[in-house]
C-alpha positions, 0 to 999 in steps of 0.5 A, a space after each residue: 469510483 474516482 477519488 479526491 486527490 486530497 482525501 487519498 493524500 497519506 493512505 497510499 502509503 499505506 496501501 503497498 505496505 498492507 500489499 507488500 506485507 502480504 507477499 513480497 512483490 514487485 512493482 507490476 505485481 503490487 499494482 495488480 495486488 492492490 487492485 485485487 485486494 480492494 476488489 478494483 476500488 484503488 488502482 495505482 498507475 507506475 507514476 505513482 506507484 515507483 515515487 512511493 517505493 522509493 520513499 518507503 524504502 528511503 524510509 527504512 519501511 520495505 527493502 527492495 532487491 533485485 531478483 533475476 530469474 533465468 530466461 526472465 526479465 530483472 525486476 526490483 522485489 519488495 518486502 516489508 522491514 520490521 520498521 515498516 511492520 510497525 508503521 503499518 500497525 501504526 497506520 491501521 489503528 489510526 486508520 480504524 479510529 479515523 473510520 470509527 469517527 466518520 462513521 459516527 459523524 455520517 450517522 452510518 455503520 462501521 460494519 460494511 
């Protein structure tokens, strides 16, 4: 399903924080993990991903470090910071409340 951009505004940062919290990742790996963990529901292109990574790093929520392995391309691996974990916890709590409220309004169940 293609989502309305307005509906997704503000959630992509949370998606990325959740993936990086589970496992430090480089950009391509992040995109793959996001798609895999969401069962294909959420997909980001590089044009969307890298500006968000830069923004999260500027806020101090993730930290990127260049990883150089012999025979492989250099890549930037991102890890969540303590401030990023706090932000993810706060956003997760807000998201739970939002989902509960929407379920109540729409007459559905919050247990999918």
